[in-house]
mmCIF file of the C-alpha atoms, coordinates in Angstrom:
data_MODEL
# 
_entry.id   MODEL 
# 
loop_
_atom_site.group_PDB 
_atom_site.id 
_atom_site.type_symbol 
_atom_site.label_atom_id 
_atom_site.label_alt_id 
_atom_site.label_comp_id 
_atom_site.label_asym_id 
_atom_site.label_entity_id 
_atom_site.label_seq_id 
_atom_site.pdbx_PDB_ins_code 
_atom_site.Cartn_x 
_atom_site.Cartn_y 
_atom_site.Cartn_z 
_atom_site.occupancy 
_atom_site.B_iso_or_equiv 
_atom_site.pdbx_formal_charge 
_atom_site.auth_seq_id 
_atom_site.auth_comp_id 
_atom_site.auth_asym_id 
_atom_site.auth_atom_id 
_atom_site.pdbx_PDB_model_num 
ATOM 1   C CA . MET A 1 1   ? -36.004 -23.083 26.311  1.00 0.00 ? 1   MET A CA 1 
ATOM 2   C CA . LYS A 1 2   ? -33.004 -21.320 24.971  1.00 0.00 ? 2   LYS A CA 1 
ATOM 3   C CA . LYS A 1 3   ? -33.154 -17.967 23.714  1.00 0.00 ? 3   LYS A CA 1 
ATOM 4   C CA . VAL A 1 4   ? -33.992 -17.875 19.954  1.00 0.00 ? 4   VAL A CA 1 
ATOM 5   C CA . PRO A 1 5   ? -33.588 -14.834 17.932  1.00 0.00 ? 5   PRO A CA 1 
ATOM 6   C CA . LEU A 1 6   ? -36.633 -12.741 16.870  1.00 0.00 ? 6   LEU A CA 1 
ATOM 7   C CA . SER A 1 7   ? -35.723 -12.997 13.146  1.00 0.00 ? 7   SER A CA 1 
ATOM 8   C CA . THR A 1 8   ? -35.886 -16.855 13.594  1.00 0.00 ? 8   THR A CA 1 
ATOM 9   C CA . MET A 1 9   ? -39.072 -16.773 15.479  1.00 0.00 ? 9   MET A CA 1 
ATOM 10  C CA . GLU A 1 10  ? -40.693 -14.368 12.703  1.00 0.00 ? 10  GLU A CA 1 
ATOM 11  C CA . ARG A 1 11  ? -40.065 -17.062 10.000  1.00 0.00 ? 11  ARG A CA 1 
ATOM 12  C CA . LEU A 1 12  ? -41.628 -19.969 12.206  1.00 0.00 ? 12  LEU A CA 1 
ATOM 13  C CA . PRO A 1 13  ? -45.071 -19.192 10.931  1.00 0.00 ? 13  PRO A CA 1 
ATOM 14  C CA . ALA A 1 14  ? -44.176 -19.431 7.295   1.00 0.00 ? 14  ALA A CA 1 
ATOM 15  C CA . TYR A 1 15  ? -42.452 -22.757 7.950   1.00 0.00 ? 15  TYR A CA 1 
ATOM 16  C CA . LEU A 1 16  ? -45.348 -23.921 9.573   1.00 0.00 ? 16  LEU A CA 1 
ATOM 17  C CA . ARG A 1 17  ? -47.657 -23.018 6.715   1.00 0.00 ? 17  ARG A CA 1 
ATOM 18  C CA . VAL A 1 18  ? -45.330 -24.802 4.466   1.00 0.00 ? 18  VAL A CA 1 
ATOM 19  C CA . ILE A 1 19  ? -45.586 -27.915 6.520   1.00 0.00 ? 19  ILE A CA 1 
ATOM 20  C CA . ASP A 1 20  ? -49.253 -27.866 7.076   1.00 0.00 ? 20  ASP A CA 1 
ATOM 21  C CA . SER A 1 21  ? -49.794 -27.604 3.355   1.00 0.00 ? 21  SER A CA 1 
ATOM 22  C CA . LEU A 1 22  ? -47.369 -30.557 2.597   1.00 0.00 ? 22  LEU A CA 1 
ATOM 23  C CA . VAL A 1 23  ? -49.008 -32.621 5.427   1.00 0.00 ? 23  VAL A CA 1 
ATOM 24  C CA . SER A 1 24  ? -52.526 -31.876 3.920   1.00 0.00 ? 24  SER A CA 1 
ATOM 25  C CA . HIS A 1 25  ? -51.316 -33.272 0.505   1.00 0.00 ? 25  HIS A CA 1 
ATOM 26  C CA . GLY A 1 26  ? -50.049 -36.530 2.208   1.00 0.00 ? 26  GLY A CA 1 
ATOM 27  C CA . VAL A 1 27  ? -46.430 -35.830 2.314   1.00 0.00 ? 27  VAL A CA 1 
ATOM 28  C CA . ASP A 1 28  ? -44.647 -37.239 5.447   1.00 0.00 ? 28  ASP A CA 1 
ATOM 29  C CA . PHE A 1 29  ? -40.988 -36.215 4.629   1.00 0.00 ? 29  PHE A CA 1 
ATOM 30  C CA . ALA A 1 30  ? -39.220 -33.166 3.073   1.00 0.00 ? 30  ALA A CA 1 
ATOM 31  C CA . SER A 1 31  ? -35.863 -32.040 2.577   1.00 0.00 ? 31  SER A CA 1 
ATOM 32  C CA . SER A 1 32  ? -34.409 -28.720 3.996   1.00 0.00 ? 32  SER A CA 1 
ATOM 33  C CA . ALA A 1 33  ? -33.916 -27.558 0.402   1.00 0.00 ? 33  ALA A CA 1 
ATOM 34  C CA . GLN A 1 34  ? -37.668 -28.379 -0.436  1.00 0.00 ? 34  GLN A CA 1 
ATOM 35  C CA . LEU A 1 35  ? -39.025 -26.679 2.772   1.00 0.00 ? 35  LEU A CA 1 
ATOM 36  C CA . ALA A 1 36  ? -36.611 -23.605 2.285   1.00 0.00 ? 36  ALA A CA 1 
ATOM 37  C CA . SER A 1 37  ? -37.524 -22.877 -1.200  1.00 0.00 ? 37  SER A CA 1 
ATOM 38  C CA . ARG A 1 38  ? -41.443 -23.021 -0.381  1.00 0.00 ? 38  ARG A CA 1 
ATOM 39  C CA . ALA A 1 39  ? -40.885 -20.836 2.486   1.00 0.00 ? 39  ALA A CA 1 
ATOM 40  C CA . GLY A 1 40  ? -38.819 -18.303 0.584   1.00 0.00 ? 40  GLY A CA 1 
ATOM 41  C CA . VAL A 1 41  ? -35.592 -18.577 2.345   1.00 0.00 ? 41  VAL A CA 1 
ATOM 42  C CA . SER A 1 42  ? -32.284 -20.397 1.514   1.00 0.00 ? 42  SER A CA 1 
ATOM 43  C CA . SER A 1 43  ? -31.349 -23.827 2.678   1.00 0.00 ? 43  SER A CA 1 
ATOM 44  C CA . ALA A 1 44  ? -28.499 -22.478 4.912   1.00 0.00 ? 44  ALA A CA 1 
ATOM 45  C CA . GLN A 1 45  ? -30.896 -20.067 6.490   1.00 0.00 ? 45  GLN A CA 1 
ATOM 46  C CA . PHE A 1 46  ? -33.395 -23.014 6.989   1.00 0.00 ? 46  PHE A CA 1 
ATOM 47  C CA . ARG A 1 47  ? -30.758 -25.325 8.617   1.00 0.00 ? 47  ARG A CA 1 
ATOM 48  C CA . LYS A 1 48  ? -29.456 -22.393 10.861  1.00 0.00 ? 48  LYS A CA 1 
ATOM 49  C CA . ASP A 1 49  ? -33.074 -21.636 12.237  1.00 0.00 ? 49  ASP A CA 1 
ATOM 50  C CA . MET A 1 50  ? -33.309 -25.486 12.846  1.00 0.00 ? 50  MET A CA 1 
ATOM 51  C CA . SER A 1 51  ? -30.144 -25.413 14.686  1.00 0.00 ? 51  SER A CA 1 
ATOM 52  C CA . LEU A 1 52  ? -31.068 -22.277 16.793  1.00 0.00 ? 52  LEU A CA 1 
ATOM 53  C CA . LEU A 1 53  ? -34.295 -23.916 17.700  1.00 0.00 ? 53  LEU A CA 1 
ATOM 54  C CA . GLY A 1 54  ? -32.940 -27.088 18.486  1.00 0.00 ? 54  GLY A CA 1 
ATOM 55  C CA . ALA A 1 55  ? -35.183 -28.896 16.481  1.00 0.00 ? 55  ALA A CA 1 
ATOM 56  C CA . SER A 1 56  ? -35.035 -32.622 15.085  1.00 0.00 ? 56  SER A CA 1 
ATOM 57  C CA . SER A 1 57  ? -32.430 -33.193 12.470  1.00 0.00 ? 57  SER A CA 1 
ATOM 58  C CA . GLY A 1 58  ? -33.219 -34.445 9.053   1.00 0.00 ? 58  GLY A CA 1 
ATOM 59  C CA . VAL A 1 59  ? -32.851 -38.287 8.084   1.00 0.00 ? 59  VAL A CA 1 
ATOM 60  C CA . ARG A 1 60  ? -30.315 -38.519 5.524   1.00 0.00 ? 60  ARG A CA 1 
ATOM 61  C CA . GLY A 1 61  ? -32.143 -39.662 2.336   1.00 0.00 ? 61  GLY A CA 1 
ATOM 62  C CA . ALA A 1 62  ? -35.555 -38.911 3.747   1.00 0.00 ? 62  ALA A CA 1 
ATOM 63  C CA . GLY A 1 63  ? -35.543 -35.473 4.850   1.00 0.00 ? 63  GLY A CA 1 
ATOM 64  C CA . TYR A 1 64  ? -37.361 -33.971 7.938   1.00 0.00 ? 64  TYR A CA 1 
ATOM 65  C CA . ASP A 1 65  ? -40.222 -35.793 9.619   1.00 0.00 ? 65  ASP A CA 1 
ATOM 66  C CA . LEU A 1 66  ? -42.938 -33.088 9.083   1.00 0.00 ? 66  LEU A CA 1 
ATOM 67  C CA . ALA A 1 67  ? -45.198 -34.347 11.661  1.00 0.00 ? 67  ALA A CA 1 
ATOM 68  C CA . ALA A 1 68  ? -42.523 -34.129 14.460  1.00 0.00 ? 68  ALA A CA 1 
ATOM 69  C CA . LEU A 1 69  ? -41.277 -30.850 13.026  1.00 0.00 ? 69  LEU A CA 1 
ATOM 70  C CA . ARG A 1 70  ? -44.800 -29.322 13.152  1.00 0.00 ? 70  ARG A CA 1 
ATOM 71  C CA . VAL A 1 71  ? -45.179 -30.336 16.737  1.00 0.00 ? 71  VAL A CA 1 
ATOM 72  C CA . GLU A 1 72  ? -41.806 -28.747 17.755  1.00 0.00 ? 72  GLU A CA 1 
ATOM 73  C CA . PHE A 1 73  ? -42.582 -25.359 15.813  1.00 0.00 ? 73  PHE A CA 1 
ATOM 74  C CA . ARG A 1 74  ? -45.987 -25.086 17.345  1.00 0.00 ? 74  ARG A CA 1 
ATOM 75  C CA . GLN A 1 75  ? -44.220 -25.784 20.859  1.00 0.00 ? 75  GLN A CA 1 
ATOM 76  C CA . ALA A 1 76  ? -41.775 -23.120 20.073  1.00 0.00 ? 76  ALA A CA 1 
ATOM 77  C CA . LEU A 1 77  ? -44.307 -20.648 19.077  1.00 0.00 ? 77  LEU A CA 1 
ATOM 78  C CA . GLY A 1 78  ? -46.676 -21.236 22.136  1.00 0.00 ? 78  GLY A CA 1 
ATOM 79  C CA . SER A 1 79  ? -43.900 -21.509 24.736  1.00 0.00 ? 79  SER A CA 1 
ATOM 80  C CA . ALA A 1 80  ? -43.825 -17.590 24.907  1.00 0.00 ? 80  ALA A CA 1 
ATOM 81  C CA . GLU A 1 81  ? -46.047 -15.615 27.179  1.00 0.00 ? 81  GLU A CA 1 
ATOM 82  C CA . LEU A 1 82  ? -49.394 -14.998 25.471  1.00 0.00 ? 82  LEU A CA 1 
ATOM 83  C CA . VAL A 1 83  ? -49.569 -11.614 23.741  1.00 0.00 ? 83  VAL A CA 1 
ATOM 84  C CA . ARG A 1 84  ? -52.842 -9.901  23.926  1.00 0.00 ? 84  ARG A CA 1 
ATOM 85  C CA . PHE A 1 85  ? -54.295 -8.105  21.146  1.00 0.00 ? 85  PHE A CA 1 
ATOM 86  C CA . VAL A 1 86  ? -57.445 -6.358  20.175  1.00 0.00 ? 86  VAL A CA 1 
ATOM 87  C CA . ILE A 1 87  ? -59.616 -5.958  16.946  1.00 0.00 ? 87  ILE A CA 1 
ATOM 88  C CA . VAL A 1 88  ? -61.213 -2.481  16.402  1.00 0.00 ? 88  VAL A CA 1 
ATOM 89  C CA . GLY A 1 89  ? -63.879 -2.902  13.813  1.00 0.00 ? 89  GLY A CA 1 
ATOM 90  C CA . ALA A 1 90  ? -66.432 -5.602  13.853  1.00 0.00 ? 90  ALA A CA 1 
ATOM 91  C CA . GLY A 1 91  ? -67.795 -5.442  10.289  1.00 0.00 ? 91  GLY A CA 1 
ATOM 92  C CA . ASN A 1 92  ? -67.312 -8.265  8.063   1.00 0.00 ? 92  ASN A CA 1 
ATOM 93  C CA . LEU A 1 93  ? -63.624 -8.122  8.032   1.00 0.00 ? 93  LEU A CA 1 
ATOM 94  C CA . GLY A 1 94  ? -63.100 -7.577  11.491  1.00 0.00 ? 94  GLY A CA 1 
ATOM 95  C CA . GLN A 1 95  ? -65.483 -10.676 12.127  1.00 0.00 ? 95  GLN A CA 1 
ATOM 96  C CA . ALA A 1 96  ? -63.314 -12.945 9.652   1.00 0.00 ? 96  ALA A CA 1 
ATOM 97  C CA . LEU A 1 97  ? -60.069 -11.759 11.489  1.00 0.00 ? 97  LEU A CA 1 
ATOM 98  C CA . ALA A 1 98  ? -61.660 -12.651 14.906  1.00 0.00 ? 98  ALA A CA 1 
ATOM 99  C CA . ALA A 1 99  ? -62.730 -16.241 13.701  1.00 0.00 ? 99  ALA A CA 1 
ATOM 100 C CA . SER A 1 100 ? -59.508 -16.889 11.949  1.00 0.00 ? 100 SER A CA 1 
ATOM 101 C CA . SER A 1 101 ? -57.394 -19.829 13.223  1.00 0.00 ? 101 SER A CA 1 
ATOM 102 C CA . ALA A 1 102 ? -54.197 -17.973 12.425  1.00 0.00 ? 102 ALA A CA 1 
ATOM 103 C CA . PHE A 1 103 ? -54.675 -16.096 15.452  1.00 0.00 ? 103 PHE A CA 1 
ATOM 104 C CA . ARG A 1 104 ? -54.963 -18.775 17.596  1.00 0.00 ? 104 ARG A CA 1 
ATOM 105 C CA . ARG A 1 105 ? -51.464 -20.144 16.998  1.00 0.00 ? 105 ARG A CA 1 
ATOM 106 C CA . GLY A 1 106 ? -48.028 -18.486 18.088  1.00 0.00 ? 106 GLY A CA 1 
ATOM 107 C CA . GLY A 1 107 ? -48.980 -17.341 21.754  1.00 0.00 ? 107 GLY A CA 1 
ATOM 108 C CA . LEU A 1 108 ? -51.642 -14.599 20.682  1.00 0.00 ? 108 LEU A CA 1 
ATOM 109 C CA . ASP A 1 109 ? -54.639 -14.004 22.683  1.00 0.00 ? 109 ASP A CA 1 
ATOM 110 C CA . LEU A 1 110 ? -57.644 -12.085 21.406  1.00 0.00 ? 110 LEU A CA 1 
ATOM 111 C CA . ALA A 1 111 ? -58.690 -9.969  24.438  1.00 0.00 ? 111 ALA A CA 1 
ATOM 112 C CA . GLY A 1 112 ? -61.171 -7.749  23.053  1.00 0.00 ? 112 GLY A CA 1 
ATOM 113 C CA . ILE A 1 113 ? -63.392 -6.635  19.969  1.00 0.00 ? 113 ILE A CA 1 
ATOM 114 C CA . PHE A 1 114 ? -64.504 -2.885  19.628  1.00 0.00 ? 114 PHE A CA 1 
ATOM 115 C CA . ASP A 1 115 ? -66.806 -1.004  17.303  1.00 0.00 ? 115 ASP A CA 1 
ATOM 116 C CA . VAL A 1 116 ? -68.758 2.241   17.553  1.00 0.00 ? 116 VAL A CA 1 
ATOM 117 C CA . ALA A 1 117 ? -72.143 0.761   15.700  1.00 0.00 ? 117 ALA A CA 1 
ATOM 118 C CA . GLU A 1 118 ? -74.773 0.402   18.131  1.00 0.00 ? 118 GLU A CA 1 
ATOM 119 C CA . GLY A 1 119 ? -76.110 -2.551  16.129  1.00 0.00 ? 119 GLY A CA 1 
ATOM 120 C CA . ARG A 1 120 ? -72.712 -4.232  16.706  1.00 0.00 ? 120 ARG A CA 1 
ATOM 121 C CA . VAL A 1 121 ? -71.936 -3.358  20.376  1.00 0.00 ? 121 VAL A CA 1 
ATOM 122 C CA . GLY A 1 122 ? -72.999 -6.163  22.677  1.00 0.00 ? 122 GLY A CA 1 
ATOM 123 C CA . GLN A 1 123 ? -72.962 -8.820  19.990  1.00 0.00 ? 123 GLN A CA 1 
ATOM 124 C CA . GLU A 1 124 ? -70.757 -11.924 20.625  1.00 0.00 ? 124 GLU A CA 1 
ATOM 125 C CA . ILE A 1 125 ? -68.055 -12.748 17.972  1.00 0.00 ? 125 ILE A CA 1 
ATOM 126 C CA . ALA A 1 126 ? -65.703 -15.735 18.476  1.00 0.00 ? 126 ALA A CA 1 
ATOM 127 C CA . GLY A 1 127 ? -66.911 -15.842 22.119  1.00 0.00 ? 127 GLY A CA 1 
ATOM 128 C CA . ILE A 1 128 ? -66.207 -12.313 22.781  1.00 0.00 ? 128 ILE A CA 1 
ATOM 129 C CA . SER A 1 129 ? -68.709 -9.484  23.377  1.00 0.00 ? 129 SER A CA 1 
ATOM 130 C CA . VAL A 1 130 ? -68.126 -6.395  21.203  1.00 0.00 ? 130 VAL A CA 1 
ATOM 131 C CA . LEU A 1 131 ? -67.506 -3.368  23.426  1.00 0.00 ? 131 LEU A CA 1 
ATOM 132 C CA . HIS A 1 132 ? -67.863 0.194   22.458  1.00 0.00 ? 132 HIS A CA 1 
ATOM 133 C CA . ASP A 1 133 ? -64.715 2.329   21.193  1.00 0.00 ? 133 ASP A CA 1 
ATOM 134 C CA . ASP A 1 134 ? -65.063 4.704   24.019  1.00 0.00 ? 134 ASP A CA 1 
ATOM 135 C CA . GLN A 1 135 ? -63.733 1.874   26.238  1.00 0.00 ? 135 GLN A CA 1 
ATOM 136 C CA . LEU A 1 136 ? -60.730 1.212   24.044  1.00 0.00 ? 136 LEU A CA 1 
ATOM 137 C CA . GLU A 1 137 ? -57.842 3.230   25.582  1.00 0.00 ? 137 GLU A CA 1 
ATOM 138 C CA . GLU A 1 138 ? -58.782 2.091   29.011  1.00 0.00 ? 138 GLU A CA 1 
ATOM 139 C CA . PHE A 1 139 ? -59.175 -1.453  28.106  1.00 0.00 ? 139 PHE A CA 1 
ATOM 140 C CA . ILE A 1 140 ? -55.823 -1.524  26.572  1.00 0.00 ? 140 ILE A CA 1 
ATOM 141 C CA . SER A 1 141 ? -54.078 -0.086  29.575  1.00 0.00 ? 141 SER A CA 1 
ATOM 142 C CA . ALA A 1 142 ? -55.885 -2.167  32.066  1.00 0.00 ? 142 ALA A CA 1 
ATOM 143 C CA . ASN A 1 143 ? -55.414 -5.590  30.259  1.00 0.00 ? 143 ASN A CA 1 
ATOM 144 C CA . GLU A 1 144 ? -51.954 -4.868  28.999  1.00 0.00 ? 144 GLU A CA 1 
ATOM 145 C CA . VAL A 1 145 ? -52.701 -5.240  25.312  1.00 0.00 ? 145 VAL A CA 1 
ATOM 146 C CA . SER A 1 146 ? -49.764 -5.153  22.998  1.00 0.00 ? 146 SER A CA 1 
ATOM 147 C CA . ILE A 1 147 ? -51.142 -5.281  19.485  1.00 0.00 ? 147 ILE A CA 1 
ATOM 148 C CA . ALA A 1 148 ? -54.135 -3.388  17.912  1.00 0.00 ? 148 ALA A CA 1 
ATOM 149 C CA . VAL A 1 149 ? -55.640 -4.401  14.643  1.00 0.00 ? 149 VAL A CA 1 
ATOM 150 C CA . ILE A 1 150 ? -57.474 -1.732  13.047  1.00 0.00 ? 150 ILE A CA 1 
ATOM 151 C CA . ALA A 1 151 ? -60.222 -3.137  10.590  1.00 0.00 ? 151 ALA A CA 1 
ATOM 152 C CA . THR A 1 152 ? -62.209 0.086   10.467  1.00 0.00 ? 152 THR A CA 1 
ATOM 153 C CA . PRO A 1 153 ? -62.736 2.542   7.483   1.00 0.00 ? 153 PRO A CA 1 
ATOM 154 C CA . GLY A 1 154 ? -60.087 4.781   6.570   1.00 0.00 ? 154 GLY A CA 1 
ATOM 155 C CA . SER A 1 155 ? -62.011 7.890   7.875   1.00 0.00 ? 155 SER A CA 1 
ATOM 156 C CA . SER A 1 156 ? -61.616 6.847   11.376  1.00 0.00 ? 156 SER A CA 1 
ATOM 157 C CA . ALA A 1 157 ? -58.483 4.591   11.383  1.00 0.00 ? 157 ALA A CA 1 
ATOM 158 C CA . GLN A 1 158 ? -56.205 7.637   12.522  1.00 0.00 ? 158 GLN A CA 1 
ATOM 159 C CA . GLN A 1 159 ? -58.498 8.483   15.518  1.00 0.00 ? 159 GLN A CA 1 
ATOM 160 C CA . VAL A 1 160 ? -58.354 4.779   16.339  1.00 0.00 ? 160 VAL A CA 1 
ATOM 161 C CA . ALA A 1 161 ? -54.760 4.786   16.253  1.00 0.00 ? 161 ALA A CA 1 
ATOM 162 C CA . ASP A 1 162 ? -54.215 7.786   18.431  1.00 0.00 ? 162 ASP A CA 1 
ATOM 163 C CA . THR A 1 163 ? -56.568 5.920   20.802  1.00 0.00 ? 163 THR A CA 1 
ATOM 164 C CA . VAL A 1 164 ? -54.810 2.737   20.992  1.00 0.00 ? 164 VAL A CA 1 
ATOM 165 C CA . VAL A 1 165 ? -51.462 4.218   21.189  1.00 0.00 ? 165 VAL A CA 1 
ATOM 166 C CA . ARG A 1 166 ? -52.575 6.371   24.301  1.00 0.00 ? 166 ARG A CA 1 
ATOM 167 C CA . GLY A 1 167 ? -53.504 3.313   25.914  1.00 0.00 ? 167 GLY A CA 1 
ATOM 168 C CA . GLY A 1 168 ? -50.156 1.644   25.476  1.00 0.00 ? 168 GLY A CA 1 
ATOM 169 C CA . ALA A 1 169 ? -50.276 -0.443  22.521  1.00 0.00 ? 169 ALA A CA 1 
ATOM 170 C CA . LYS A 1 170 ? -46.915 -0.817  20.849  1.00 0.00 ? 170 LYS A CA 1 
ATOM 171 C CA . GLU A 1 171 ? -47.760 -2.515  17.472  1.00 0.00 ? 171 GLU A CA 1 
ATOM 172 C CA . ILE A 1 172 ? -50.602 -1.830  15.091  1.00 0.00 ? 172 ILE A CA 1 
ATOM 173 C CA . LEU A 1 173 ? -51.777 -4.096  12.117  1.00 0.00 ? 173 LEU A CA 1 
ATOM 174 C CA . ASN A 1 174 ? -53.618 -1.659  9.741   1.00 0.00 ? 174 ASN A CA 1 
ATOM 175 C CA . PHE A 1 175 ? -56.021 -2.979  7.506   1.00 0.00 ? 175 PHE A CA 1 
ATOM 176 C CA . SER A 1 176 ? -57.535 0.625   6.437   1.00 0.00 ? 176 SER A CA 1 
ATOM 177 C CA . PRO A 1 177 ? -56.370 2.179   3.178   1.00 0.00 ? 177 PRO A CA 1 
ATOM 178 C CA . VAL A 1 178 ? -54.603 5.116   4.859   1.00 0.00 ? 178 VAL A CA 1 
ATOM 179 C CA . VAL A 1 179 ? -51.009 5.847   6.223   1.00 0.00 ? 179 VAL A CA 1 
ATOM 180 C CA . LEU A 1 180 ? -51.054 6.097   9.901   1.00 0.00 ? 180 LEU A CA 1 
ATOM 181 C CA . GLN A 1 181 ? -48.976 8.819   11.796  1.00 0.00 ? 181 GLN A CA 1 
ATOM 182 C CA . VAL A 1 182 ? -47.657 7.248   15.041  1.00 0.00 ? 182 VAL A CA 1 
ATOM 183 C CA . PRO A 1 183 ? -44.758 7.750   17.315  1.00 0.00 ? 183 PRO A CA 1 
ATOM 184 C CA . SER A 1 184 ? -41.417 5.997   16.571  1.00 0.00 ? 184 SER A CA 1 
ATOM 185 C CA . THR A 1 185 ? -41.866 3.750   19.404  1.00 0.00 ? 185 THR A CA 1 
ATOM 186 C CA . VAL A 1 186 ? -45.007 2.208   17.793  1.00 0.00 ? 186 VAL A CA 1 
ATOM 187 C CA . GLU A 1 187 ? -44.424 -0.237  14.805  1.00 0.00 ? 187 GLU A CA 1 
ATOM 188 C CA . VAL A 1 188 ? -47.195 -0.234  12.251  1.00 0.00 ? 188 VAL A CA 1 
ATOM 189 C CA . ARG A 1 189 ? -47.727 -3.024  9.340   1.00 0.00 ? 189 ARG A CA 1 
ATOM 190 C CA . SER A 1 190 ? -50.345 -1.958  6.846   1.00 0.00 ? 190 SER A CA 1 
ATOM 191 C CA . ILE A 1 191 ? -52.369 -4.224  4.495   1.00 0.00 ? 191 ILE A CA 1 
ATOM 192 C CA . ASP A 1 192 ? -54.293 -2.751  1.913   1.00 0.00 ? 192 ASP A CA 1 
ATOM 193 C CA . LEU A 1 193 ? -56.609 -5.327  0.632   1.00 0.00 ? 193 LEU A CA 1 
ATOM 194 C CA . GLY A 1 194 ? -57.753 -3.128  -2.270  1.00 0.00 ? 194 GLY A CA 1 
ATOM 195 C CA . VAL A 1 195 ? -54.163 -2.628  -3.451  1.00 0.00 ? 195 VAL A CA 1 
ATOM 196 C CA . GLU A 1 196 ? -53.291 -6.385  -2.907  1.00 0.00 ? 196 GLU A CA 1 
ATOM 197 C CA . LEU A 1 197 ? -55.996 -7.479  -5.254  1.00 0.00 ? 197 LEU A CA 1 
ATOM 198 C CA . GLN A 1 198 ? -55.251 -4.795  -7.944  1.00 0.00 ? 198 GLN A CA 1 
ATOM 199 C CA . MET A 1 199 ? -51.596 -6.107  -7.808  1.00 0.00 ? 199 MET A CA 1 
ATOM 200 C CA . LEU A 1 200 ? -52.695 -9.700  -8.201  1.00 0.00 ? 200 LEU A CA 1 
ATOM 201 C CA . ALA A 1 201 ? -55.064 -8.506  -11.255 1.00 0.00 ? 201 ALA A CA 1 
ATOM 202 C CA . LEU A 1 202 ? -52.288 -6.764  -12.788 1.00 0.00 ? 202 LEU A CA 1 
ATOM 203 C CA . HIS A 1 203 ? -49.996 -10.007 -12.699 1.00 0.00 ? 203 HIS A CA 1 
ATOM 204 C CA . ALA A 1 204 ? -53.037 -11.945 -13.923 1.00 0.00 ? 204 ALA A CA 1 
ATOM 205 C CA . ARG A 1 205 ? -53.356 -9.783  -16.895 1.00 0.00 ? 205 ARG A CA 1 
ATOM 206 C CA . ASN A 1 206 ? -49.724 -9.898  -17.879 1.00 0.00 ? 206 ASN A CA 1 
ATOM 207 C CA . GLY A 1 207 ? -49.509 -13.382 -17.453 1.00 0.00 ? 207 GLY A CA 1 
ATOM 208 C CA . ALA A 1 208 ? -52.517 -13.975 -19.658 1.00 0.00 ? 208 ALA A CA 1 
# 
C-alpha cells in the first residue's frame, strides 16, 4: 500500500462514521459533496483524500458506492501495524471504553486494563483481566504500548500520566478533568465529559 499522509488517515474514522450512518438508513450511494458536508470537510478535500487513498471513483449521476467505499476505508485503517493501548481506570467509564467497538477499528489493540481498587483487580473486562496499577510502567515498556487512556479521577491522573510516560507511552487520551503536565514529546488529547455536557446544555438553552 502506498504511503498515505497522516492527515488523510486521521479523517478516515469521520468518513467511516458518515458512511455507517447513511448505510444504516438504507442509503447505497452518495455524492462527494454529501459525504464531505456530513464529515465537516470541503468537497475538494474529500476528493483529494480519495485520490491519495486510491479509493474507487464515484459514478457520475449516482455518487460513491458506500458499501464498497466502507470496505476500502476499513482496509486502509486496518492495514497498518497494530497500535497497542491500555486503559487506566476500570470504573464505569473505563469499562464502557473497553467494550466500545470504536477501539476495535483502525488497527488498535487493547493490551491491558489497570486499576488500584482491590475489588476490580482480577476482574475480567472485554476479555482482559484487570491488573494493578503497580504493574503499569513495566507492562507498557515490555509490551511496546504506544497509547494510554486515562479514565481515573482527577486526583490520580497526573500520577498515572507520569507512570505511563516513564513506561514509554507517547500518546495519552485523558478523560480526567485536569490539565496534565507531560514532556513535549508526548501528545495529550483531553476530553472533559462534564464540560462537554455543559456546552451542550448551553446550546440547548440558547436554542430553546
